[in-house]
C-alpha positions in Angstrom: 80.6 -62.3 6.6 78.2 -63.1 9.3 74.5 -62.7 8.7 72.6 -62.6 12.0 68.9 -62.3 11.9 67.4 -64.7 14.5 69.8 -65.5 17.1 68.9 -66.5 20.6 70.0 -63.1 22.0 67.9 -61.2 19.4 65.0 -63.4 20.1 65.3 -62.8 23.8 65.6 -58.9 23.3 62.6 -58.7 21.1 60.3 -60.8 23.3 61.6 -59.2 26.7 58.6 -57.9 28.7 60.1 -54.4 29.0 60.7 -54.2 25.1 57.0 -55.3 24.6 55.8 -52.7 27.1 57.7 -49.9 25.3 56.2 -51.1 21.9 52.8 -51.1 23.5 53.2 -47.7 24.9 54.3 -46.4 21.5 51.5 -48.1 19.7 48.9 -46.3 22.3 50.0 -42.8 20.8 48.5 -43.6 17.5 44.8 -42.8 16.7 42.8 -44.8 14.4 38.9 -44.8 13.3 37.0 -47.3 15.1 36.2 -49.1 11.9 39.9 -49.7 11.0 40.8 -53.3 10.9 44.2 -52.9 12.5 45.3 -53.7 15.7 47.2 -51.2 18.0 47.3 -53.6 21.0 49.8 -56.3 19.5 53.5 -55.4 18.9 54.7 -57.0 15.8 58.5 -57.9 15.5 60.6 -56.9 12.5 63.3 -59.3 11.8 66.2 -56.9 11.5 69.5 -58.2 10.7 73.1 -57.3 11.4 75.9 -58.0 8.7 79.4 -58.1 9.9 81.6 -57.4 6.9 85.5 -57.7 7.3 87.7 -55.7 5.3 88.6 -57.2 1.8 85.6 -59.7 2.3 84.9 -60.4 -1.4 82.1 -63.0 -0.8 79.4 -60.1 -0.4 80.7 -57.1 -2.5 78.1 -54.8 -3.3 78.8 -51.6 -5.1 77.2 -48.4 -4.5 73.3 -49.2 -4.6 69.8 -48.5 -3.2 67.8 -50.9 -1.4 64.8 -51.6 -3.5 62.2 -50.8 -1.0 63.4 -47.3 -0.4 62.3 -46.3 -4.1 59.6 -48.8 -5.0 57.4 -48.4 -2.2 56.7 -44.9 -3.5 55.2 -46.3 -6.8 52.3 -47.5 -4.9 49.4 -45.0 -4.7 48.1 -46.2 -1.5 51.5 -45.6 0.3 51.7 -42.1 -1.2 48.2 -41.4 0.1 49.5 -41.8 3.7 51.7 -38.7 3.0 49.4 -37.0 0.7 49.2 -33.7 2.8 52.9 -33.4 2.8 53.3 -34.1 -0.9 50.6 -31.4 -1.5 52.6 -28.8 0.6 50.1 -29.0 3.6 52.8 -30.4 5.8 51.5 -28.4 8.8 48.4 -30.4 8.9 49.9 -33.8 8.6 49.4 -35.8 11.7 51.9 -38.8 11.9 49.9 -40.3 14.9 46.7 -40.6 13.1 46.4 -43.9 11.0 43.8 -42.1 8.8 40.9 -42.8 6.8 42.5 -45.0 4.2 42.9 -47.9 6.6 39.3 -47.6 7.7 38.2 -49.0 4.5 41.0 -51.2 3.9 41.8 -54.7 5.0 45.5 -55.5 5.7 46.3 -59.1 5.0 49.4 -60.8 6.1 
């Protein structure tokens, strides 16, 4: 199995001026309160990866499973608050482009 995360080609693609321009254009679609301490000017790179598994490869043999983040993130009340309107049945008034009031009062630390 090959596990590719930070290859030269991936780094070049993630930092290509056109890729960064697209990310900035997408970030410009969002609205946020002026008091929100979050930047919509700086694209952030997510280190995706590619796993190449060959038939019969026993080194990385996972049975059926769910990735942890897909379930556990919903345990966090702040994460659920982002989708509160949807969860309360008011999905027509959910604005996916509005960062919302939660982030206006929260500091996001890296």
